DOPA-91367 format. One line per field, with one value per residue (C-alpha): residue number from 0; x, y negated, z negated. Coordinates in nm, 2 decimals, padded with zeros to 4 digits. Layout:
<sites>
num: c(NUM, ...)
X: c(X, ...)
Y: c(Y, ...)
Z: c(Z, ...)
</sites>
This chain:
<sites>
num: c(0, 1, 2, 3, 4, 5, 6, 7, 8, 9, 10, 11, 12, 13, 14, 15, 16, 17, 18, 19, 20, 21, 22, 23, 24, 25, 26, 27, 28, 29, 30, 31, 32, 33, 34, 35, 36, 37, 38, 39, 40, 41, 42, 43, 44, 45, 46, 47, 48, 49, 50, 51, 52, 53, 54, 55, 56, 57, 58, 59, 60, 61, 62, 63, 64, 65, 66, 67, 68, 69, 70, 71, 72, 73, 74, 75, 76, 77, 78, 79, 80, 81, 82, 83, 84, 85, 86, 87, 88, 89, 90, 91, 92, 93, 94, 95, 96, 97, 98, 99, 100, 101, 102, 103, 104, 105, 106, 107, 108, 109, 110, 111, 112, 113, 114, 115, 116, 117, 118, 119, 120, 121, 122, 123, 124, 125, 126, 127, 128, 129, 130, 131, 132, 133, 134, 135, 136, 137, 138, 139, 140, 141, 142, 143, 144, 145, 146, 147, 148, 149, 150, 151, 152, 153, 154, 155, 156, 157, 158, 159, 160, 161, 162, 163, 164, 165, 166, 167, 168, 169, 170, 171, 172, 173, 174, 175, 176, 177, 178, 179, 180, 181, 182, 183, 184, 185, 186, 187, 188, 189, 190, 191, 192, 193, 194, 195, 196, 197, 198, 199, 200, 201, 202, 203, 204, 205, 206, 207, 208, 209, 210, 211, 212, 213, 214, 215, 216, 217, 218, 219, 220, 221, 222, 223, 224, 225, 226, 227, 228, 229, 230, 231, 232, 233, 234, 235, 236, 237, 238, 239, 240, 241, 242, 243, 244, 245, 246, 247, 248, 249, 250, 251, 252, 253, 254, 255, 256, 257, 258, 259, 260, 261, 262, 263, 264, 265, 266, 267, 268, 269, 270, 271, 272, 273, 274, 275, 276, 277, 278, 279, 280, 281, 282, 283, 284, 285, 286, 287, 288, 289, 290, 291, 292, 293, 294, 295, 296, 297, 298, 299, 300, 301, 302, 303, 304, 305, 306, 307, 308, 309, 310, 311, 312, 313, 314, 315, 316, 317, 318, 319, 320, 321, 322, 323, 324, 325, 326, 327, 328, 329, 330, 331, 332, 333, 334, 335, 336, 337, 338, 339, 340, 341, 342, 343, 344, 345, 346, 347, 348, 349, 350, 351, 352, 353, 354, 355, 356, 357, 358, 359, 360, 361, 362, 363, 364, 365, 366, 367, 368, 369, 370, 371, 372, 373, 374, 375, 376, 377, 378, 379, 380, 381, 382, 383, 384, 385, 386, 387, 388, 389, 390, 391, 392, 393, 394, 395, 396, 397, 398, 399, 400, 401, 402, 403, 404, 405, 406, 407, 408, 409, 410, 411, 412, 413, 414, 415, 416, 417, 418, 419, 420, 421, 422, 423, 424, 425, 426, 427, 428, 429, 430, 431, 432, 433, 434, 435, 436, 437, 438, 439, 440, 441, 442, 443, 444, 445, 446, 447, 448, 449, 450, 451, 452, 453, 454, 455, 456, 457, 458, 459, 460, 461, 462, 463, 464, 465, 466, 467, 468, 469, 470, 471, 472, 473, 474, 475, 476, 477, 478, 479, 480, 481, 482, 483, 484, 485, 486, 487, 488, 489, 490, 491, 492, 493, 494, 495, 496, 497, 498, 499, 500, 501, 502, 503, 504, 505, 506, 507, 508, 509, 510, 511, 512, 513, 514, 515, 516, 517, 518, 519, 520, 521, 522, 523, 524, 525, 526, 527, 528, 529, 530, 531, 532, 533, 534, 535, 536, 537, 538, 539, 540, 541, 542, 543, 544, 545, 546, 547, 548, 549, 550, 551, 552, 553, 554, 555, 556, 557, 558, 559, 560, 561, 562, 563, 564, 565, 566, 567, 568, 569, 570, 571, 572, 573, 574, 575, 576, 577, 578, 579, 580, 581, 582, 583, 584, 585, 586, 587, 588, 589, 590, 591, 592, 593, 594, 595, 596, 597, 598, 599, 600, 601, 602, 603, 604, 605, 606, 607, 608, 609, 610, 611, 612, 613)
X: c(12.64, 12.78, 12.80, 13.10, 13.23, 13.53, 13.69, 14.00, 14.19, 14.54, 14.76, 14.51, 14.61, 14.55, 14.44, 14.19, 14.08, 14.01, 13.80, 13.59, 13.55, 13.43, 13.18, 13.05, 13.02, 12.84, 12.55, 12.50, 12.59, 12.25, 12.39, 12.67, 12.60, 12.86, 13.18, 13.37, 13.71, 13.90, 14.20, 14.36, 14.68, 14.75, 14.54, 14.25, 14.03, 13.80, 13.55, 13.34, 13.05, 13.01, 12.72, 12.89, 12.75, 13.05, 13.37, 13.25, 13.59, 13.81, 13.63, 13.69, 13.74, 13.91, 14.10, 14.45, 14.64, 14.97, 15.20, 14.94, 14.93, 14.56, 14.29, 13.92, 13.58, 13.29, 12.91, 12.74, 12.80, 12.99, 12.82, 13.09, 13.38, 13.48, 13.52, 13.71, 13.93, 14.03, 14.11, 14.31, 14.50, 14.60, 14.74, 14.96, 14.76, 14.77, 14.46, 14.47, 14.09, 13.78, 13.59, 13.45, 13.60, 13.95, 13.86, 13.81, 14.17, 14.33, 14.08, 14.18, 14.55, 14.48, 14.22, 14.22, 13.91, 13.77, 13.70, 13.33, 13.24, 13.35, 13.15, 12.82, 12.65, 12.53, 12.79, 12.92, 13.29, 13.57, 13.93, 14.22, 14.55, 14.82, 15.09, 14.90, 14.67, 14.37, 14.03, 13.83, 13.46, 13.20, 12.83, 12.66, 12.48, 12.13, 12.19, 12.10, 12.35, 12.38, 12.68, 12.67, 12.94, 13.00, 13.27, 13.40, 13.71, 13.97, 13.79, 13.56, 13.33, 13.14, 12.91, 12.65, 12.39, 12.37, 12.33, 12.69, 12.81, 12.66, 12.94, 13.21, 13.32, 13.35, 12.99, 12.75, 12.39, 12.15, 11.82, 11.83, 11.50, 11.51, 11.43, 11.13, 10.88, 11.04, 11.03, 10.67, 10.57, 10.77, 10.85, 11.22, 11.47, 11.53, 11.89, 12.20, 12.10, 11.95, 11.75, 12.07, 12.25, 12.58, 12.52, 12.51, 12.42, 12.66, 12.43, 12.40, 12.67, 12.90, 13.25, 13.40, 13.77, 13.92, 14.28, 14.45, 14.12, 13.97, 13.65, 13.54, 13.25, 13.20, 12.95, 13.10, 12.79, 12.48, 12.24, 12.02, 11.71, 11.80, 11.50, 11.58, 11.33, 11.20, 10.89, 10.71, 10.81, 11.18, 11.19, 10.99, 11.27, 11.54, 11.39, 11.34, 11.70, 11.85, 11.64, 11.73, 12.10, 12.06, 11.87, 12.15, 12.41, 12.21, 12.19, 12.57, 12.60, 12.75, 12.43, 12.06, 11.87, 11.50, 11.25, 10.97, 10.65, 10.35, 10.16, 10.24, 10.42, 10.76, 10.81, 10.66, 10.92, 11.20, 11.07, 11.03, 11.38, 11.52, 11.32, 11.45, 11.79, 11.68, 11.37, 11.13, 11.30, 11.16, 10.93, 10.78, 10.47, 10.30, 09.94, 09.66, 09.35, 09.17, 09.13, 09.07, 09.43, 09.61, 09.83, 09.83, 09.56, 09.74, 10.07, 09.92, 09.79, 10.13, 10.31, 10.08, 10.12, 10.50, 10.52, 10.72, 10.66, 10.53, 10.58, 10.31, 10.32, 10.02, 10.04, 09.79, 09.72, 09.89, 10.20, 10.20, 10.22, 10.44, 10.70, 10.71, 10.94, 11.21, 11.14, 11.21, 11.53, 11.66, 11.56, 11.79, 11.56, 11.18, 10.99, 10.61, 10.56, 10.33, 10.47, 10.79, 10.60, 10.49, 10.83, 10.99, 10.78, 10.84, 11.22, 11.20, 11.01, 11.24, 11.55, 11.43, 11.48, 11.74, 12.01, 11.95, 11.63, 11.56, 11.29, 11.12, 11.21, 11.30, 11.08, 10.82, 11.08, 11.27, 10.98, 10.71, 10.48, 10.34, 10.01, 10.21, 10.37, 10.04, 09.91, 10.23, 10.14, 09.81, 09.99, 10.24, 09.96, 09.79, 10.11, 10.04, 09.75, 09.87, 09.98, 09.74, 09.45, 09.57, 09.60, 09.26, 09.09, 09.26, 09.13, 08.78, 08.78, 09.01, 08.88, 09.01, 09.35, 09.44, 09.38, 09.56, 09.87, 09.86, 09.92, 10.24, 10.60, 10.69, 10.91, 10.61, 10.33, 10.53, 10.74, 10.63, 10.68, 10.31, 10.31, 10.17, 10.01, 09.86, 09.99, 10.24, 09.96, 09.79, 10.11, 10.22, 09.90, 10.03, 10.37, 10.43, 10.67, 10.75, 11.07, 11.08, 11.13, 11.09, 10.81, 10.92, 10.90, 11.18, 11.41, 11.33, 11.38, 11.75, 11.66, 11.39, 11.62, 11.87, 11.62, 11.43, 11.48, 11.28, 10.91, 10.71, 10.66, 11.02, 11.14, 10.93, 11.08, 11.43, 11.37, 11.22, 11.53, 11.74, 11.51, 11.21, 11.39, 11.71, 11.56, 11.23, 11.20, 11.56, 11.62, 11.34, 11.44, 11.79, 11.70, 11.42, 11.62, 11.94, 11.75, 11.73, 12.07, 11.90, 12.06, 11.80, 11.90, 11.71, 11.77, 11.58, 11.84, 12.12, 12.34, 12.22, 11.85, 11.90, 12.05, 11.73, 11.51, 11.69, 11.65, 11.28, 11.05, 10.81, 10.51, 10.64, 10.69, 10.36, 10.06, 09.78, 09.60, 09.86, 10.20, 10.49, 10.38, 10.71, 10.77, 10.42, 10.48, 10.80, 10.60, 10.34, 10.61, 10.74, 10.47, 10.17, 09.81, 09.71, 10.02, 10.15, 09.85, 09.84, 09.75, 10.00, 09.93, 10.24, 10.22, 09.85, 09.79, 09.47, 09.61, 09.33, 09.08, 09.29, 09.31, 08.93, 08.94, 08.92, 09.25, 09.45, 09.29, 09.38, 09.74, 09.79, 09.61, 09.84, 10.14, 10.00, 09.94, 10.27, 10.57, 10.75, 10.44, 10.40, 10.76, 10.71, 10.34, 10.00, 09.86, 09.50, 09.52, 09.67, 09.38, 09.13, 09.28, 09.27, 08.91, 08.81, 08.97, 08.80, 08.46, 08.51, 08.48, 08.84, 09.11, 09.41, 09.60, 09.92, 09.93, 09.86, 10.12, 10.38, 10.34, 10.32, 10.64, 10.84, 10.74, 10.84, 11.17, 11.25, 11.19, 11.42, 11.71, 11.69, 11.52, 11.61, 11.92, 12.12, 12.09, 11.73, 11.58, 11.37)
Y: c(-09.06, -09.35, -09.72, -09.92, -10.27, -10.48, -10.81, -10.97, -11.28, -11.42, -11.35, -11.24, -11.04, -10.67, -10.59, -10.87, -10.78, -10.42, -10.55, -10.76, -10.47, -10.26, -10.52, -10.53, -10.15, -10.14, -10.33, -10.05, -09.75, -09.60, -09.52, -09.31, -09.18, -08.90, -09.09, -09.41, -09.52, -09.85, -09.98, -10.32, -10.49, -10.86, -10.90, -10.66, -10.46, -10.17, -10.00, -09.69, -09.52, -09.16, -08.93, -08.59, -08.39, -08.24, -08.12, -08.20, -08.15, -08.30, -08.59, -08.87, -09.22, -09.46, -09.21, -09.26, -09.12, -08.94, -09.24, -09.45, -09.72, -09.67, -09.66, -09.61, -09.63, -09.46, -09.43, -09.16, -08.82, -08.73, -08.42, -08.33, -08.37, -08.01, -08.03, -08.36, -08.22, -07.93, -08.16, -08.39, -08.09, -07.99, -08.35, -08.28, -08.44, -08.27, -08.27, -08.26, -08.21, -08.05, -08.38, -08.57, -08.89, -08.78, -08.75, -09.13, -09.19, -08.95, -09.05, -09.41, -09.31, -09.13, -09.34, -09.68, -09.90, -09.65, -09.41, -09.49, -09.38, -09.02, -08.99, -08.80, -08.90, -09.18, -09.41, -09.74, -09.75, -10.00, -09.91, -10.13, -10.12, -10.24, -10.26, -10.50, -10.67, -10.56, -10.46, -10.25, -10.18, -09.99, -09.90, -09.60, -09.60, -09.64, -09.85, -09.57, -09.68, -10.05, -10.29, -10.66, -10.93, -11.28, -11.51, -11.81, -11.98, -11.71, -11.47, -11.19, -10.99, -10.68, -10.42, -10.16, -10.38, -10.75, -10.74, -10.62, -10.96, -11.13, -11.01, -11.18, -11.53, -11.66, -11.58, -11.87, -11.74, -11.95, -11.89, -11.90, -12.10, -12.20, -11.84, -11.81, -11.87, -11.59, -11.35, -11.43, -11.35, -11.03, -10.89, -10.89, -11.10, -10.95, -11.07, -11.04, -11.32, -11.24, -11.43, -11.51, -11.80, -11.69, -11.32, -11.12, -10.76, -10.59, -10.47, -10.10, -09.97, -10.26, -10.29, -10.57, -10.67, -10.91, -11.02, -11.34, -11.50, -11.44, -11.23, -11.06, -10.83, -10.61, -10.36, -10.01, -09.85, -09.97, -09.69, -09.75, -09.57, -09.40, -09.17, -08.86, -08.64, -08.34, -08.15, -08.16, -07.80, -07.88, -08.18, -08.00, -07.73, -07.99, -08.18, -07.86, -07.74, -08.09, -08.11, -07.76, -07.84, -08.17, -08.01, -07.75, -08.02, -08.22, -07.93, -07.94, -07.99, -07.83, -07.91, -07.81, -07.96, -08.02, -08.18, -08.44, -08.31, -08.53, -08.29, -08.50, -08.36, -08.52, -08.40, -08.06, -08.01, -08.10, -07.86, -07.58, -07.62, -07.63, -07.33, -07.12, -07.11, -07.19, -07.00, -07.14, -07.48, -07.70, -07.97, -08.29, -08.49, -08.80, -08.91, -09.09, -09.00, -09.19, -08.90, -09.13, -09.26, -08.95, -08.73, -08.45, -08.24, -08.25, -08.18, -07.88, -07.74, -07.78, -07.62, -07.32, -07.29, -07.31, -07.09, -07.33, -07.45, -07.80, -08.03, -08.30, -08.65, -08.87, -09.26, -09.47, -09.84, -09.89, -09.70, -09.90, -10.24, -10.14, -10.01, -10.30, -10.51, -10.24, -10.18, -10.54, -10.53, -10.22, -10.36, -10.66, -10.87, -10.88, -10.62, -10.63, -10.30, -10.11, -09.78, -09.84, -09.78, -09.43, -09.35, -09.47, -09.22, -08.95, -08.99, -09.00, -08.67, -08.50, -08.60, -08.38, -08.07, -08.15, -08.40, -08.42, -08.44, -08.44, -08.67, -08.75, -09.12, -09.23, -09.00, -09.27, -09.51, -09.25, -09.06, -09.33, -09.27, -09.61, -09.74, -10.06, -09.87, -09.75, -10.11, -10.20, -09.96, -10.15, -10.48, -10.37, -10.29, -10.62, -10.80, -10.67, -10.93, -11.26, -11.50, -11.78, -11.54, -11.41, -11.76, -11.86, -11.56, -11.62, -11.98, -11.87, -11.61, -11.76, -11.52, -11.21, -11.13, -10.90, -11.17, -11.44, -11.22, -11.11, -11.47, -11.50, -11.39, -11.04, -11.16, -11.34, -11.09, -10.77, -10.86, -10.76, -11.13, -11.18, -10.87, -11.05, -11.36, -11.37, -11.73, -11.96, -12.21, -11.96, -11.89, -12.25, -12.36, -12.17, -12.33, -12.65, -12.80, -12.79, -12.60, -12.69, -12.32, -12.19, -11.94, -11.61, -11.43, -11.66, -11.47, -11.15, -11.31, -11.21, -10.85, -10.86, -11.05, -10.77, -10.52, -10.72, -10.43, -10.19, -10.13, -10.29, -09.99, -09.88, -10.24, -10.25, -09.92, -10.05, -10.37, -10.17, -09.96, -10.28, -10.45, -10.27, -09.94, -10.05, -10.35, -10.20, -09.83, -09.73, -10.01, -09.89, -09.52, -09.60, -09.82, -09.61, -09.28, -09.44, -09.60, -09.24, -09.11, -08.91, -08.87, -08.90, -08.77, -08.83, -08.55, -08.73, -09.01, -08.81, -08.86, -08.54, -08.61, -08.97, -08.85, -08.65, -08.94, -09.18, -08.95, -08.90, -09.04, -09.30, -09.08, -08.82, -09.06, -09.25, -09.33, -09.58, -09.32, -09.09, -09.11, -08.87, -08.64, -08.45, -08.43, -08.29, -08.04, -07.93, -07.90, -07.69, -07.43, -07.43, -07.51, -07.30, -07.39, -07.75, -07.90, -08.01, -08.24, -08.37, -08.74, -09.01, -09.14, -09.32, -09.40, -09.52, -09.69, -09.80, -10.15, -10.33, -10.16, -10.22, -10.59, -10.61, -10.46, -10.69, -10.60, -10.60, -10.92, -11.10, -10.97, -11.09, -11.42, -11.50, -11.45, -11.66, -11.95, -11.93, -12.17, -11.98, -11.98, -12.35, -12.42, -12.28, -12.23, -12.40, -12.21, -12.32, -12.18, -11.86, -11.82, -11.89, -11.61, -11.37, -11.46, -11.41, -11.07, -10.98, -11.09, -10.86, -11.14, -11.06, -10.79, -11.00, -10.72, -10.76, -11.14, -11.12, -10.85, -11.05, -11.35, -11.13, -10.95, -11.26, -11.42, -11.12, -11.09, -11.45, -11.43, -11.13, -11.27, -11.65, -11.69, -11.39, -11.24, -11.03, -10.73, -10.74, -10.51, -10.27)
Z: c(-11.40, -11.60, -11.65, -11.54, -11.63, -11.56, -11.48, -11.34, -11.45, -11.46, -11.76, -12.02, -12.33, -12.26, -12.61, -12.61, -12.26, -12.37, -12.66, -12.42, -12.18, -12.47, -12.57, -12.21, -12.20, -12.54, -12.38, -12.13, -12.35, -12.27, -11.92, -12.08, -12.43, -12.41, -12.41, -12.33, -12.20, -12.13, -11.95, -11.94, -11.82, -11.78, -11.47, -11.50, -11.74, -11.67, -11.89, -11.87, -12.05, -11.95, -11.90, -11.86, -11.56, -11.37, -11.53, -11.87, -12.04, -11.78, -11.61, -11.85, -11.72, -11.65, -11.44, -11.29, -10.99, -11.05, -11.10, -11.27, -11.00, -10.92, -11.18, -11.11, -11.29, -11.12, -11.15, -10.95, -10.79, -10.48, -10.34, -10.08, -10.33, -10.30, -09.92, -09.95, -10.22, -10.00, -09.72, -09.94, -10.08, -09.73, -09.69, -09.99, -10.27, -10.61, -10.84, -11.22, -11.28, -11.12, -11.12, -10.82, -10.96, -10.88, -10.51, -10.51, -10.62, -10.37, -10.10, -10.14, -10.12, -09.79, -09.62, -09.80, -09.76, -09.51, -09.80, -09.85, -09.50, -09.59, -09.91, -09.93, -10.25, -10.47, -10.61, -10.72, -10.81, -10.88, -10.81, -10.94, -10.75, -11.00, -10.73, -10.50, -10.76, -10.56, -10.69, -10.44, -10.51, -10.30, -10.32, -10.16, -09.83, -09.97, -10.28, -10.52, -10.78, -10.87, -10.88, -10.98, -10.97, -11.09, -10.99, -11.19, -11.06, -11.01, -11.24, -11.12, -11.34, -11.24, -11.40, -11.33, -11.50, -11.54, -11.91, -11.95, -11.82, -12.11, -12.34, -12.14, -12.26, -11.91, -11.82, -11.82, -11.86, -11.66, -11.48, -11.10, -11.12, -10.75, -10.66, -10.89, -10.61, -10.40, -10.69, -10.77, -10.41, -10.37, -10.72, -10.63, -10.43, -10.09, -10.06, -10.28, -10.52, -10.86, -11.11, -11.30, -11.14, -10.99, -11.03, -10.70, -10.62, -10.39, -10.11, -10.01, -09.78, -09.87, -10.01, -10.22, -10.21, -10.46, -10.44, -10.56, -10.65, -10.31, -10.27, -09.95, -09.89, -09.58, -09.45, -09.39, -09.23, -09.06, -08.97, -08.67, -08.54, -08.21, -08.13, -07.93, -07.75, -07.93, -08.02, -08.35, -08.42, -08.35, -08.58, -08.85, -08.85, -08.85, -09.15, -09.34, -09.28, -09.37, -09.69, -09.80, -09.75, -09.94, -10.23, -10.26, -10.28, -10.53, -10.76, -10.82, -11.20, -11.51, -11.70, -11.66, -11.36, -11.35, -11.10, -11.11, -10.97, -10.89, -10.66, -10.35, -10.05, -10.12, -10.47, -10.39, -10.11, -10.34, -10.61, -10.35, -10.22, -10.58, -10.70, -10.41, -10.58, -10.94, -11.01, -11.28, -11.26, -11.52, -11.38, -11.53, -11.46, -11.61, -11.62, -11.82, -12.01, -11.74, -11.49, -11.19, -11.22, -11.35, -11.12, -11.38, -11.21, -10.88, -11.05, -11.23, -10.90, -10.73, -11.02, -11.01, -10.63, -10.66, -10.96, -11.18, -11.54, -11.59, -11.88, -11.90, -12.05, -12.11, -12.14, -12.32, -12.29, -12.63, -12.51, -12.18, -12.34, -12.63, -12.39, -12.15, -12.37, -12.36, -11.99, -11.90, -12.09, -11.92, -11.58, -11.61, -11.38, -11.43, -11.23, -11.24, -11.05, -11.30, -11.17, -11.37, -11.70, -11.64, -11.49, -11.81, -12.01, -11.76, -11.78, -12.16, -12.17, -11.91, -12.11, -12.40, -12.18, -11.90, -11.82, -11.44, -11.24, -10.87, -10.74, -10.41, -10.36, -10.01, -09.81, -09.72, -09.60, -09.39, -09.25, -09.21, -09.51, -09.60, -09.47, -09.39, -09.10, -08.97, -08.97, -08.78, -08.51, -08.45, -08.48, -08.22, -07.98, -08.05, -07.93, -07.58, -07.57, -07.44, -07.71, -07.62, -07.64, -07.98, -08.12, -07.98, -08.14, -08.47, -08.46, -08.39, -08.68, -08.94, -09.21, -09.02, -09.16, -08.88, -08.62, -08.83, -08.88, -08.52, -08.41, -08.62, -08.53, -08.64, -08.93, -09.08, -09.03, -09.11, -09.42, -09.77, -09.85, -09.96, -10.18, -10.49, -10.34, -09.99, -09.93, -10.07, -10.14, -10.36, -10.55, -10.59, -10.77, -11.07, -11.08, -11.28, -11.03, -10.66, -10.58, -10.21, -10.14, -09.79, -09.72, -09.87, -09.53, -09.42, -09.65, -09.46, -09.11, -09.08, -09.13, -08.86, -08.63, -08.65, -08.51, -08.25, -08.00, -08.21, -08.19, -08.48, -08.72, -08.68, -08.74, -09.06, -09.17, -09.12, -09.31, -09.60, -09.61, -09.66, -09.91, -10.06, -10.11, -10.29, -10.47, -10.59, -10.56, -10.64, -10.89, -11.12, -11.06, -11.17, -11.47, -11.61, -11.59, -11.72, -12.01, -12.15, -12.04, -11.76, -11.42, -11.14, -10.80, -10.47, -10.21, -09.93, -09.95, -09.80, -09.50, -09.32, -09.39, -09.27, -08.95, -08.87, -08.97, -08.75, -08.45, -08.49, -08.22, -08.36, -08.28, -08.51, -08.80, -08.79, -08.58, -08.63, -08.85, -09.01, -09.17, -09.21, -08.93, -08.89, -09.26, -09.32, -09.04, -09.22, -09.54, -09.37, -09.29, -09.64, -09.89, -09.99, -09.93, -09.91, -10.06, -09.72, -09.67, -10.03, -10.01, -10.10, -10.46, -10.57, -10.94, -10.99, -11.32, -11.50, -11.57, -11.39, -11.62, -11.94, -11.87, -11.91, -12.26, -12.55, -12.73, -12.41, -12.28, -12.61, -12.59, -12.24, -12.29, -12.59, -12.36, -12.08, -12.31, -12.50, -12.49, -12.21, -11.99, -12.05, -11.94, -11.59, -11.52, -11.53, -11.83, -11.76, -11.41, -11.56, -11.81, -11.54, -11.33, -11.63, -11.71, -11.35, -11.35, -11.68, -11.54, -11.24, -10.98, -10.86, -10.90, -11.01, -11.18, -10.97, -11.02, -11.39, -11.45, -11.26, -11.48, -11.80, -11.71, -11.62, -11.95, -12.15, -11.96, -12.01, -12.39, -12.41, -12.21, -12.28, -12.62, -12.84, -12.98, -12.73, -12.75, -12.87, -13.13, -12.92)
</sites>
């Protein structure tokens, strides 16, 4: 696990370029505290910060092929690298190290730009071909590892995190303000744009090719749901076998490996499969003094049932707010999902004991775990009612959200576009100016258009896999773990597990009342007691309660009336929202936290010295 940076230009001085690459890498040194390396010629420069996991002595980067014509920097892990290495050796390739990185060099020599389709793992890499002047980059199938790029004229800059681009003299830092309304509605941007103007995120399962100042991106894989007949028992066995195989692959490391354990079915399954081959695997959980929100009791019960040691971390309101400034810095873009805060502390605690942890992210998206999918089952049935009747009923009962959404096209009713604000009108009353932005659901329409043939809950799952999963769930998992130099691996997000998930009939993923039917059936065969039916909790936080306490209220109010707030928002409306929440007339936690996080992020990146003092 590492951080990578680089850039191309015509005719730069290699020594100066190497210094720039080092300055860029210094801003993401938290991703790789164990080492660094740099390469530069007159057309390109690459930099690398290393977190040593595999082949600790021999896996340094940048890494070259035998004749030095190819050079690569790589962030991630390739779990099938040994099988690929054997295959490449049979083709005549000779290896100088035992690292997975070297497989990328010889794999590119053998298979060219088709290489990513052969990789099982999480990765973002950049490979410079000195002979052809070509930069080839790729990102993994799910978007577990990040990669950003910025083009200015014939120059291209790239990095694992946006903040690294700030150190390059060609980078012009500017807020992508036109997308602020979208961000406020969804907590993230669902496409490749970012809140930095001109900076783009390479989408999951995509490659980037740069040659002679021309940039092209292409998708190398597009997984599709293709349900196949099968019983619940059959699929429970298939899921269990696939996860066991994936967990074994994800344990590959030359350093200690631990697990996160919340007490839910997803993390319990991961711990169980890990403990089969690594007894007494160290596990980690986080919670609060407020028992109603803490997952520690469930984690303790799961740890006892599984027979594994558990390390506990408790987060207070003071901890929560004190850490948010650092958290927004590490995130690159503001993210007001409160779950990132306990995850930050969980990662910090785990890093004191291990260098790698396995976690349960991705199970809900693949196997139908969110209530949103259950709601989509009912919405899909409602679509069988004639459209005219649906619209008429919605008009008669305008206060009924189900009827109102049921009269809308799928891309409007099913998107997570109104995650923070129910309507654009509600959102816009807090903005100082009109941005002329389309409804946020419009940004999701291309994804829904691509899966018109799927039933509604399956379509929502697929769209989540393209948007919510990489841009929210996996983004915070990567940034919060990398902030502490901890490698977080996600065994559910694996090619073999995905193949089973895509074959599942919808009735074994979710119904109108239950989610993850087949996954829970797999868990029932493998987990003790009631763990297989443990309810979904996510990362609950007491933030709504804390915002009503005097000290926290005063802290947030000061932020909502400060100069940054006054630049973008109607501060009187923000204070009225905060006061209504404090009085208990509404629960505006999500909205208030969105404004608070944006303001703190903007202060860090646009008003203070970079890097900030954290």
